[in-house]
Backbone as a chain_set.jsonl record, in Angstrom:
{"seq": "XXXXXXXXXXXXXXXXXXXXXXXXXXXXXXXXXXXXXXXXXXXXXXXXXXXXXXXXXXXXXXXXXXXXXXXXXXXXXXXXXXXXXXXXXXXXXXXXXXXXXXXXXXXXXXXXXXXXXXXXXXXXXXXXXXXXXXXXXXXXXXXXXXXXXXXXXXXXXXXXXXXXXXXXXXXXXXXXXXXXXXXXXXXX", "coords": {"N": [[0.836, -1.14, -0.107], [0.521, 2.096, -0.898], [0.622, 5.653, -0.622], [-0.512, 8.577, -2.656], [0.407, 11.531, -4.398], [-1.831, 12.671, -4.399], [-3.829, 11.576, -2.724], [-4.567, 10.146, 0.587], [-3.747, 7.495, 2.177], [-5.238, 5.322, 4.526], [-4.799, 2.334, 6.653], [-6.928, 0.175, 8.104], [-8.438, -2.146, 10.627], [-8.737, -4.137, 9.06], [-7.833, -6.682, 6.677], [-6.555, -5.272, 3.76], [-8.58, -3.258, 3.675], [-9.282, 0.116, 3.376], [-9.312, 3.645, 4.633], [-9.878, 6.29, 2.418], [-8.287, 9.283, 1.611], [-8.918, 11.895, -0.533], [-7.09, 14.637, -1.599], [-8.02, 17.811, -0.772], [-8.509, 21.213, -1.993], [-8.569, 24.205, -0.878], [-10.213, 27.605, -0.942], [-10.811, 30.885, -0.983], [-13.253, 30.855, -2.308], [-14.447, 28.356, -1.856], [-14.288, 24.796, -1.87], [-12.371, 22.116, -3.705], [-12.057, 18.911, -5.042], [-10.594, 16.002, -6.362], [-12.438, 13.537, -6.928], [-12.268, 10.689, -7.577], [-10.075, 8.951, -8.994], [-8.563, 6.842, -11.579], [-6.137, 5.783, -11.939], [-4.581, 6.878, -9.792], [-5.726, 5.785, -7.877], [-5.775, 2.937, -7.987], [-2.635, 2.891, -7.879], [-2.484, 3.792, -5.185], [-3.597, 1.815, -3.701], [-2.556, -0.411, -4.645], [-3.29, -2.007, -6.381], [-5.392, -3.237, -9.115], [-8.601, -2.351, -10.141], [-11.702, -2.169, -11.785], [-14.437, -0.493, -12.161], [-17.704, -0.78, -12.531], [-20.255, 0.125, -11.814], [-22.319, 2.759, -10.297], [-23.725, 3.853, -7.374], [-26.229, 5.559, -5.543], [-27.367, 6.706, -2.595], [-30.301, 7.874, -0.407], [-30.859, 8.45, 2.592], [-32.784, 8.842, 6.078], [-32.18, 9.861, 9.442], [-30.718, 7.62, 11.589], [-31.491, 5.314, 10.287], [-30.233, 2.05, 9.231], [-28.529, 0.178, 7.096], [-27.835, -3.035, 5.788], [-25.985, -5.842, 6.711], [-24.708, -6.423, 3.66], [-23.763, -8.453, 1.115], [-22.589, -10.061, -1.875], [-22.704, -13.646, -2.489], [-22.073, -14.329, -4.844], [-20.435, -12.926, -8.083], [-18.827, -11.005, -6.485], [-18.577, -7.91, -4.833], [-16.182, -5.202, -4.925], [-16.019, -2.409, -3.161], [-16.108, 1.272, -3.424], [-16.914, 3.789, -1.094], [-18.511, 6.842, -0.063], [-19.868, 9.649, 1.359], [-21.757, 12.367, 0.79], [-23.487, 14.241, 1.588], [-24.5, 14.935, 4.883], [-23.419, 12.587, 7.585], [-22.408, 9.301, 8.125], [-22.011, 6.398, 9.91], [-19.853, 4.222, 8.682], [-19.541, 0.476, 8.023], [-17.767, -2.41, 8.096], [-17.571, -6.03, 7.806], [-15.007, -8.595, 7.959], [-15.62, -11.499, 5.851], [-14.147, -13.438, 4.726], [-12.519, -16.578, 4.83], [-9.87, -17.22, 4.607], [-8.359, -14.705, 5.072], [-6.271, -12.818, 7.371], [-7.846, -11.439, 8.897], [-10.17, -12.447, 9.399], [-13.783, -12.449, 10.399], [-13.455, -10.085, 11.826], [-14.316, -6.785, 12.327], [-14.716, -3.254, 11.193], [-15.074, -0.036, 11.615], [-15.956, 3.403, 10.693], [-16.405, 6.888, 10.467], [-17.713, 8.427, 8.013], [-18.253, 11.276, 6.049], [-19.742, 14.631, 4.642], [-18.275, 16.684, 5.465], [-15.808, 15.701, 6.154], [-14.701, 14.262, 4.112], [-13.752, 11.622, 3.804], [-13.26, 8.577, 2.244], [-14.298, 5.057, 2.031], [-12.536, 2.163, 1.188], [-13.507, -1.173, 0.506], [-12.949, -3.999, 0.101], [-13.715, -6.871, -2.193], [-15.706, -9.623, -0.77], [-16.037, -8.952, 1.85], [-18.866, -8.1, 4.31], [-20.995, -5.273, 4.444], [-22.421, -2.623, 5.659], [-24.183, 0.525, 7.056], [-24.867, 3.386, 9.2], [-26.987, 5.863, 9.758], [-26.008, 9.047, 11.02], [-26.849, 11.654, 11.094], [-29.542, 14.077, 10.323], [-30.36, 13.563, 7.71], [-28.758, 12.004, 5.149], [-26.752, 11.316, 2.115], [-25.4, 9.118, 0.248], [-22.65, 7.56, -1.763], [-21.458, 4.963, -3.718], [-18.962, 3.191, -5.625], [-18.869, 0.29, -7.317], [-17.08, -2.803, -8.067], [-18.639, -5.022, -9.535], [-21.763, -5.999, -10.678], [-24.895, -5.312, -9.379], [-26.373, -8.255, -8.298], [-29.369, -9.885, -7.159], [-29.658, -12.482, -7.059], [-27.629, -13.659, -5.553], [-27.571, -12.508, -3.363], [-26.695, -11.69, 0.121], [-27.272, -11.162, 3.819], [-25.797, -10.285, 6.528], [-26.514, -10.279, 9.962], [-27.048, -7.486, 11.964], [-26.658, -6.797, 14.296], [-25.296, -9.038, 15.514], [-23.967, -11.119, 18.046], [-21.772, -12.607, 17.994], [-20.272, -11.03, 16.256], [-20.176, -8.585, 17.134], [-20.222, -5.722, 16.771], [-19.878, -2.302, 17.389], [-22.201, -0.235, 17.134], [-22.786, 3.504, 17.03], [-25.406, 4.052, 18.27], [-27.755, 5.694, 19.928], [-29.264, 4.509, 23.363], [-31.968, 4.527, 23.568], [-33.152, 4.573, 21.048], [-34.169, 2.764, 18.335], [-33.003, 1.12, 15.305], [-33.712, 2.261, 12.03], [-34.965, 0.034, 9.8], [-35.337, -2.386, 6.871], [-37.567, -4.983, 5.91], [-35.833, -7.04, 4.982], [-33.059, -6.294, 5.959], [-33.744, -6.48, 8.543], [-34.03, -9.382, 8.811], [-31.388, -10.561, 8.743], [-28.859, -13.004, 8.452], [-27.415, -14.88, 11.402], [-24.083, -14.999, 12.327], [-23.183, -17.582, 12.288], [-24.696, -18.671, 10.484], [-24.708, -17.185, 8.335], [-23.272, -17.49, 4.782], [-19.88, -17.814, 3.951], [-16.714, -16.953, 2.562]], "CA": [[-0.17, -0.046, 0.12], [1.46, 3.423, -1.044], [-0.17, 6.973, -1.011], [-0.033, 9.291, -3.897], [0.545, 13.204, -3.599], [-3.461, 13.113, -4.246], [-4.708, 10.358, -2.061], [-3.814, 9.573, 1.59], [-4.418, 5.766, 2.577], [-4.761, 4.646, 6.169], [-5.049, 1.019, 6.581], [-8.118, -0.192, 8.999], [-8.488, -3.028, 11.427], [-9.262, -5.477, 8.215], [-6.834, -6.885, 5.784], [-6.895, -4.92, 2.486], [-9.267, -2.338, 3.448], [-8.57, 1.348, 4.018], [-9.922, 4.929, 4.401], [-9.178, 7.131, 1.355], [-8.657, 10.485, 1.605], [-8.383, 12.582, -1.552], [-6.498, 15.883, -1.206], [-9.267, 18.843, -1.019], [-7.84, 22.397, -1.869], [-9.448, 25.196, -0.459], [-9.683, 29.039, -1.071], [-12.006, 31.995, -0.263], [-14.624, 30.594, -2.558], [-15.015, 27.111, -1.113], [-13.204, 24.0, -2.128], [-12.285, 21.403, -5.009], [-11.357, 17.687, -4.947], [-10.846, 14.816, -7.387], [-13.158, 12.532, -5.742], [-11.765, 9.296, -8.016], [-9.025, 9.207, -10.171], [-8.49, 5.302, -11.59], [-4.795, 5.511, -11.602], [-4.011, 7.436, -8.35], [-6.409, 4.867, -6.65], [-4.79, 1.578, -8.336], [-1.184, 2.983, -7.504], [-2.359, 3.984, -3.74], [-3.969, 0.585, -2.919], [-1.404, -1.58, -5.038], [-4.144, -3.276, -7.145], [-6.329, -2.35, -10.054], [-9.959, -2.723, -10.128], [-12.588, -1.956, -13.069], [-15.482, -0.254, -11.303], [-18.751, -1.089, -13.452], [-21.935, 0.627, -11.518], [-22.263, 3.579, -9.302], [-25.072, 3.772, -6.596], [-26.517, 6.457, -4.836], [-28.726, 6.633, -1.558], [-30.575, 8.845, 0.196], [-31.727, 7.987, 4.161], [-32.899, 9.551, 7.243], [-31.294, 9.669, 10.667], [-30.952, 6.312, 12.494], [-31.478, 4.019, 9.356], [-29.435, 1.13, 9.129], [-28.504, -0.343, 5.889], [-26.766, -3.745, 5.956], [-24.908, -5.92, 5.979], [-25.138, -6.972, 2.715], [-22.594, -8.892, 0.082], [-23.017, -11.012, -2.715], [-21.961, -14.858, -2.665], [-21.432, -14.579, -6.395], [-20.051, -11.541, -8.515], [-18.59, -10.202, -5.407], [-18.27, -6.681, -5.076], [-15.405, -4.449, -3.868], [-16.773, -0.798, -3.119], [-15.451, 2.545, -2.568], [-17.866, 4.461, -0.638], [-18.403, 8.02, 0.302], [-21.036, 10.393, 1.972], [-21.8, 13.447, -0.019], [-24.279, 14.764, 2.248], [-24.512, 14.327, 6.161], [-22.546, 11.835, 8.157], [-22.426, 7.88, 8.401], [-20.95, 5.221, 10.568], [-19.566, 2.773, 7.899], [-18.835, -0.832, 8.853], [-17.52, -3.668, 7.134], [-17.077, -7.343, 8.329], [-14.316, -9.67, 6.843], [-16.114, -12.858, 5.937], [-13.126, -14.269, 3.897], [-11.944, -17.511, 5.48], [-8.551, -17.145, 4.535], [-7.97, -13.563, 5.868], [-5.696, -12.827, 8.59], [-8.982, -10.457, 9.943], [-11.579, -13.058, 9.433], [-14.455, -12.08, 11.649], [-13.363, -8.925, 12.731], [-15.344, -5.54, 11.812], [-14.257, -2.256, 11.351], [-16.044, 1.304, 11.628], [-15.414, 4.608, 10.369], [-17.259, 7.77, 10.305], [-17.72, 9.115, 6.813], [-19.008, 12.776, 6.204], [-19.522, 15.38, 3.611], [-17.083, 17.202, 5.888], [-14.373, 15.035, 6.42], [-14.605, 13.763, 2.636], [-13.202, 10.623, 3.558], [-13.954, 7.328, 1.489], [-13.614, 3.745, 2.451], [-12.226, 0.962, 0.164], [-14.011, -2.16, 1.035], [-12.536, -5.105, -1.065], [-14.588, -8.138, -2.147], [-15.572, -10.425, 0.496], [-16.629, -8.219, 2.926], [-20.202, -7.914, 4.404], [-21.181, -3.944, 4.356], [-23.614, -1.593, 5.917], [-23.919, 2.006, 7.433], [-25.973, 3.792, 9.919], [-26.959, 7.248, 9.448], [-25.667, 9.796, 11.989], [-27.322, 13.161, 11.19], [-31.092, 14.235, 10.108], [-30.113, 12.976, 6.648], [-27.439, 11.51, 4.389], [-26.736, 10.833, 1.0], [-24.194, 7.937, 0.369], [-22.428, 7.014, -2.84], [-20.943, 4.03, -3.722], [-18.854, 2.668, -6.967], [-18.806, -1.164, -7.427], [-16.561, -3.464, -9.189], [-19.182, -6.007, -10.17], [-23.131, -5.572, -10.941], [-25.637, -6.152, -8.548], [-26.94, -9.688, -8.625], [-29.818, -10.253, -6.375], [-29.933, -13.838, -6.628], [-26.818, -14.057, -4.747], [-27.318, -11.288, -2.182], [-26.708, -12.099, 1.621], [-27.198, -10.212, 4.483], [-25.405, -10.735, 7.963], [-27.581, -9.674, 11.012], [-26.245, -6.176, 11.945], [-26.376, -6.995, 15.728], [-25.131, -10.269, 15.83], [-23.044, -10.725, 19.262], [-20.33, -12.985, 17.588], [-19.431, -9.962, 15.484], [-20.031, -7.574, 18.052], [-20.176, -4.086, 16.306], [-20.333, -1.221, 18.506], [-22.814, 0.912, 16.644], [-23.183, 4.703, 17.762], [-26.996, 4.173, 18.381], [-28.4, 5.825, 21.392], [-29.709, 3.384, 23.82], [-33.291, 4.846, 23.359], [-33.359, 4.537, 19.604], [-34.096, 1.749, 17.34], [-32.481, 1.543, 13.897], [-34.866, 2.312, 10.998], [-34.645, -0.973, 8.791], [-36.081, -2.783, 6.145], [-37.396, -6.464, 6.346], [-34.412, -7.698, 4.251], [-32.246, -6.089, 6.899], [-34.257, -7.284, 9.889], [-33.861, -10.807, 8.628], [-30.123, -10.692, 8.541], [-28.561, -14.213, 9.117], [-26.418, -14.976, 12.261], [-22.754, -15.308, 12.087], [-22.877, -19.082, 12.115], [-25.657, -19.077, 9.235], [-24.321, -16.302, 6.955], [-22.356, -17.808, 4.058], [-18.639, -17.345, 4.058], [-15.827, -17.023, 1.386]], "C": [[1.127, 1.266, -0.046], [0.455, 4.805, -0.952], [0.441, 7.697, -1.976], [0.0, 10.536, -3.562], [-1.152, 13.301, -3.608], [-4.282, 12.565, -3.104], [-3.73, 9.91, -0.854], [-4.771, 8.329, 1.998], [-4.034, 5.559, 3.821], [-5.704, 3.257, 6.196], [-6.241, 0.887, 8.009], [-7.709, -1.527, 9.71], [-8.648, -4.638, 10.394], [-8.43, -5.171, 7.049], [-7.249, -6.33, 4.404], [-7.996, -3.875, 2.521], [-8.858, -0.854, 4.21], [-9.395, 2.533, 3.645], [-8.788, 5.583, 3.449], [-9.402, 8.462, 1.462], [-8.197, 11.445, 0.745], [-7.852, 13.933, -1.043], [-7.901, 16.918, -1.546], [-8.221, 20.243, -0.996], [-9.152, 23.503, -1.913], [-9.326, 26.481, -0.776], [-10.762, 29.751, -0.479], [-13.289, 31.419, -1.138], [-15.272, 29.188, -2.44], [-13.786, 25.937, -1.546], [-13.49, 22.934, -3.253], [-11.8, 20.29, -4.664], [-11.597, 16.867, -5.899], [-11.376, 13.858, -6.588], [-12.8, 11.249, -6.305], [-10.908, 9.71, -9.264], [-8.5, 7.573, -10.29], [-6.956, 5.066, -11.493], [-4.211, 5.568, -10.293], [-4.646, 6.455, -7.543], [-5.87, 3.619, -6.888], [-3.611, 1.685, -7.911], [-1.425, 3.032, -5.916], [-2.764, 2.689, -3.076], [-3.074, -0.667, -3.5], [-2.426, -2.704, -6.093], [-4.901, -2.184, -7.818], [-7.821, -2.953, -10.088], [-10.926, -1.962, -11.287], [-13.947, -1.552, -12.229], [-16.504, -0.044, -12.569], [-20.101, -0.379, -13.186], [-21.673, 1.757, -10.198], [-23.722, 3.618, -8.819], [-25.035, 4.773, -5.589], [-27.613, 6.44, -3.81], [-28.85, 7.506, -0.851], [-31.173, 8.276, 1.799], [-31.596, 8.884, 5.236], [-32.374, 8.891, 8.496], [-31.73, 8.026, 11.412], [-31.351, 5.184, 11.734], [-29.988, 3.386, 9.322], [-29.761, 0.309, 8.046], [-27.233, -1.401, 6.175], [-27.085, -4.853, 6.927], [-24.877, -6.752, 5.153], [-23.656, -7.297, 1.886], [-23.537, -9.747, -0.638], [-22.335, -12.451, -2.61], [-21.4, -15.092, -4.189], [-21.021, -13.342, -6.931], [-19.936, -10.757, -7.209], [-18.185, -8.894, -5.838], [-17.302, -5.948, -4.059], [-16.157, -2.903, -4.256], [-16.012, 0.181, -2.653], [-16.615, 3.511, -2.335], [-17.747, 5.822, -0.188], [-19.677, 8.978, 0.885], [-20.608, 12.036, 1.136], [-22.804, 14.72, 0.603], [-24.495, 14.228, 3.813], [-23.299, 13.446, 6.462], [-23.068, 10.287, 8.337], [-21.524, 7.077, 9.382], [-21.027, 4.179, 9.573], [-19.074, 1.611, 8.289], [-18.493, -1.677, 7.741], [-16.972, -4.829, 7.899], [-16.506, -8.315, 7.475], [-14.919, -11.074, 6.878], [-15.156, -13.765, 4.989], [-12.46, -15.217, 4.823], [-10.32, -17.412, 5.741], [-7.767, -15.761, 4.857], [-7.474, -13.47, 6.905], [-6.784, -11.963, 9.437], [-10.195, -11.124, 9.776], [-12.419, -13.052, 10.735], [-14.463, -11.104, 12.215], [-13.977, -7.885, 11.591], [-14.657, -4.55, 11.986], [-15.047, -1.017, 11.115], [-15.393, 2.27, 11.19], [-16.39, 5.84, 10.188], [-16.788, 8.481, 8.993], [-18.622, 10.395, 6.705], [-18.831, 13.481, 4.994], [-18.368, 16.303, 4.081], [-15.809, 16.939, 5.777], [-13.776, 14.466, 4.901], [-13.702, 12.711, 2.574], [-13.827, 9.498, 2.899], [-13.722, 6.263, 2.111], [-13.737, 2.868, 1.252], [-12.801, -0.432, 0.893], [-14.009, -3.45, -0.266], [-13.631, -6.012, -0.859], [-14.204, -9.093, -1.342], [-15.862, -10.077, 2.015], [-18.017, -8.091, 3.138], [-20.036, -5.985, 4.886], [-22.136, -3.373, 4.685], [-23.202, -0.179, 6.583], [-25.126, 2.166, 8.295], [-25.842, 5.287, 10.002], [-26.974, 8.137, 11.053], [-26.414, 11.162, 12.016], [-28.71, 13.225, 10.486], [-31.12, 13.357, 8.654], [-28.762, 12.661, 5.82], [-27.412, 10.924, 2.947], [-25.305, 10.188, 0.621], [-23.841, 7.654, -1.492], [-21.487, 5.858, -2.996], [-20.533, 3.617, -5.119], [-18.417, 1.031, -6.491], [-18.02, -1.809, -8.2], [-17.381, -4.746, -9.795], [-20.812, -5.305, -10.127], [-23.747, -6.238, -10.158], [-26.343, -7.372, -9.094], [-27.843, -10.115, -7.285], [-30.129, -11.545, -6.225], [-28.707, -14.416, -5.856], [-26.23, -13.109, -3.501], [-27.613, -12.076, -0.881], [-26.588, -11.069, 2.412], [-26.839, -10.773, 6.07], [-25.908, -9.676, 8.864], [-26.574, -8.465, 11.513], [-25.876, -5.958, 13.649], [-25.872, -8.507, 16.231], [-24.101, -10.571, 16.814], [-21.752, -11.356, 18.84], [-19.613, -12.131, 16.796], [-19.117, -8.899, 16.293], [-19.76, -6.015, 17.547], [-20.785, -3.464, 17.349], [-20.93, -0.033, 17.694], [-23.103, 2.139, 17.663], [-24.588, 4.938, 18.012], [-27.056, 4.378, 19.655], [-29.441, 4.754, 22.085], [-31.643, 3.635, 23.685], [-33.805, 4.963, 22.048], [-33.07, 3.237, 18.731], [-33.741, 2.158, 15.843], [-33.593, 1.514, 13.126], [-34.123, 1.202, 9.824], [-35.898, -1.709, 8.116], [-36.446, -4.157, 6.47], [-36.416, -7.325, 6.045], [-33.351, -7.656, 5.523], [-32.487, -6.826, 8.262], [-34.009, -8.781, 10.019], [-32.416, -11.193, 8.443], [-29.702, -11.898, 9.296], [-27.246, -14.183, 10.098], [-25.052, -15.028, 11.841], [-22.496, -16.85, 11.519], [-23.599, -19.414, 10.907], [-25.215, -18.432, 8.063], [-23.262, -17.438, 6.184], [-21.225, -17.248, 3.864], [-17.742, -17.713, 2.529], [-14.663, -18.168, 1.664]], "O": [[2.233, 1.332, 0.489], [-0.672, 4.611, -1.407], [1.642, 7.609, -2.23], [-0.361, 10.814, -2.419], [-1.687, 14.037, -2.779], [-5.29, 13.115, -2.66], [-2.585, 9.478, -0.989], [-5.993, 8.218, 2.098], [-2.88, 5.574, 4.251], [-6.888, 3.126, 5.884], [-6.151, 1.753, 8.879], [-6.629, -2.015, 9.375], [-8.666, -5.8, 10.802], [-8.238, -4.083, 6.507], [-8.227, -6.843, 3.86], [-8.417, -3.534, 1.416], [-8.293, -0.728, 5.296], [-10.069, 2.566, 2.616], [-7.558, 5.554, 3.493], [-10.551, 8.903, 1.427], [-7.125, 11.97, 1.041], [-8.279, 14.289, 0.056], [-8.658, 16.711, -2.495], [-7.313, 20.356, -0.172], [-10.174, 23.608, -2.592], [-8.142, 26.755, -0.972], [-11.51, 29.298, 0.388], [-14.387, 31.553, -0.598], [-16.403, 28.919, -2.844], [-12.583, 26.199, -1.534], [-14.624, 22.816, -3.716], [-10.914, 20.434, -3.821], [-12.724, 16.857, -6.395], [-10.777, 13.395, -5.617], [-13.009, 10.379, -5.46], [-11.075, 10.529, -10.168], [-8.07, 7.025, -9.276], [-6.599, 4.047, -10.902], [-3.549, 4.69, -9.74], [-4.124, 6.235, -6.45], [-5.412, 3.089, -5.876], [-3.178, 0.632, -7.444], [-0.637, 2.36, -5.25], [-2.32, 2.446, -1.954], [-2.932, -1.724, -2.884], [-2.216, -3.879, -6.392], [-5.092, -0.999, -7.545], [-7.964, -4.175, -10.047], [-10.478, -0.841, -11.527], [-14.481, -2.479, -11.62], [-16.215, 0.721, -13.49], [-20.956, -0.259, -14.065], [-20.896, 1.518, -9.273], [-24.706, 3.472, -9.545], [-24.066, 4.928, -4.846], [-28.754, 6.161, -4.177], [-27.862, 8.127, -0.46], [-32.159, 7.542, 1.735], [-30.607, 9.594, 5.419], [-32.165, 7.684, 8.621], [-32.841, 7.546, 11.637], [-31.571, 4.119, 12.311], [-28.914, 3.985, 9.369], [-30.861, -0.22, 7.887], [-26.112, -1.087, 6.575], [-28.035, -4.908, 7.708], [-24.985, -7.922, 5.52], [-22.655, -6.588, 1.98], [-24.684, -10.097, -0.359], [-21.112, -12.327, -2.663], [-20.511, -15.862, -4.553], [-21.266, -12.432, -6.139], [-20.808, -9.959, -6.864], [-17.599, -8.663, -6.896], [-17.412, -5.963, -2.833], [-16.653, -2.486, -5.302], [-15.317, 0.077, -1.642], [-17.226, 3.991, -3.289], [-16.589, 6.037, 0.168], [-20.703, 8.479, 0.424], [-19.519, 12.59, 0.991], [-22.84, 15.87, 0.166], [-24.665, 13.014, 3.926], [-22.291, 13.497, 5.758], [-24.231, 10.151, 8.719], [-20.314, 7.287, 9.474], [-21.957, 3.375, 9.499], [-18.057, 1.674, 8.979], [-18.949, -1.573, 6.602], [-15.977, -4.661, 8.604], [-17.085, -8.842, 6.525], [-14.736, -11.779, 7.87], [-15.599, -14.835, 4.572], [-11.769, -14.679, 5.688], [-9.723, -17.508, 6.813], [-6.537, -15.797, 4.882], [-8.122, -14.053, 7.775], [-6.569, -11.812, 10.64], [-11.25, -10.521, 9.969], [-12.035, -13.463, 11.83], [-15.284, -10.915, 13.112], [-14.089, -8.08, 10.38], [-13.84, -4.632, 12.903], [-15.819, -1.14, 10.163], [-14.167, 2.169, 11.221], [-17.389, 5.488, 9.56], [-15.688, 9.025, 8.891], [-19.691, 10.437, 7.313], [-17.921, 13.137, 4.24], [-17.546, 16.696, 3.252], [-14.891, 17.674, 5.416], [-12.581, 14.294, 4.663], [-12.914, 12.619, 1.633], [-15.053, 9.456, 3.002], [-12.806, 6.373, 2.926], [-14.705, 2.799, 0.493], [-12.351, -0.628, 2.022], [-14.798, -3.679, -1.182], [-14.339, -6.089, 0.145], [-13.064, -9.482, -1.088], [-15.886, -10.788, 3.02], [-18.617, -7.941, 2.073], [-19.091, -5.551, 5.545], [-23.059, -3.556, 3.891], [-22.026, 0.184, 6.627], [-26.126, 1.449, 8.269], [-24.788, 5.866, 10.267], [-27.752, 7.912, 11.981], [-26.523, 11.716, 13.11], [-28.999, 12.135, 9.991], [-31.962, 12.464, 8.565], [-27.744, 13.299, 6.09], [-28.164, 9.975, 2.724], [-24.246, 10.805, 0.732], [-24.747, 7.577, -2.322], [-20.571, 5.899, -2.174], [-21.44, 3.594, -5.951], [-17.767, 0.728, -5.49], [-18.161, -1.419, -9.359], [-16.749, -5.49, -10.545], [-21.007, -4.212, -9.595], [-23.543, -7.437, -9.972], [-26.821, -7.421, -10.228], [-27.233, -10.643, -6.354], [-30.869, -11.854, -5.29], [-28.746, -15.601, -5.525], [-25.137, -12.982, -2.949], [-28.514, -12.906, -0.763], [-25.958, -10.078, 2.045], [-27.558, -11.574, 6.667], [-25.796, -8.468, 8.656], [-25.356, -8.608, 11.406], [-25.05, -5.175, 14.118], [-26.156, -8.947, 17.346], [-23.02, -10.201, 16.356], [-20.693, -10.839, 19.195], [-18.421, -12.351, 16.583], [-18.033, -8.317, 16.259], [-18.986, -5.288, 18.17], [-21.766, -3.783, 18.021], [-20.3, 1.017, 17.565], [-23.527, 1.971, 18.806], [-24.967, 6.108, 17.957], [-26.607, 3.604, 20.501], [-30.331, 4.224, 21.419], [-32.396, 2.663, 23.752], [-34.922, 5.463, 21.908], [-31.949, 2.788, 18.495], [-34.071, 3.207, 15.29], [-34.508, 0.766, 13.47], [-33.098, 1.411, 9.176], [-37.056, -1.712, 8.533], [-35.724, -4.685, 7.316], [-36.139, -8.289, 6.759], [-32.876, -8.673, 6.026], [-31.704, -7.536, 8.892], [-33.817, -9.346, 11.096], [-32.259, -12.295, 7.916], [-29.986, -12.03, 10.486], [-26.206, -13.619, 9.757], [-24.989, -15.13, 10.616], [-21.792, -17.179, 10.564], [-23.213, -20.384, 10.255], [-25.285, -18.943, 6.945], [-22.536, -18.163, 6.865], [-21.308, -16.058, 3.56], [-18.069, -18.523, 1.662], [-13.807, -18.398, 0.81]]}, "num_chains": 1, "name": "protein.A"}
């Protein structure tokens, strides 16, 4: 892993998962950033991926989406927030990984401009921390509903520490509420 002059790359608790910080240029008018450059990204993470799909979601505060992954056509994801803030989480479900079974979480926001690189083989989700948030992600493969899986967001075997107030229940859809336990979820 190396950093380019345009990107700062910081490792996380999960093998091959990185916080990506593009350089932000500020002046009296505001700011400018190059949010993605394929050459700089490939050089910084020392691997080349082709991104084939961009997704954009809007969510209200305390919405929890995930923990999603695909058992076929696995997706690497480069994620970022363009409005608001989220607590972004990934769980390593790659049996041969030195960080198998571990999770990592980072606050991503429109203000901090940070992005998260989530390699294929991880379950991914996020919790919205602000009144609303807009979340963008680039994927390395297309969405495949026939191979989609969901790991339970609150499985004690994984032990994610979501920054959720004790008196608040997350806003979730039926698919996410029916997430599989760590023991039941398919692994790679």
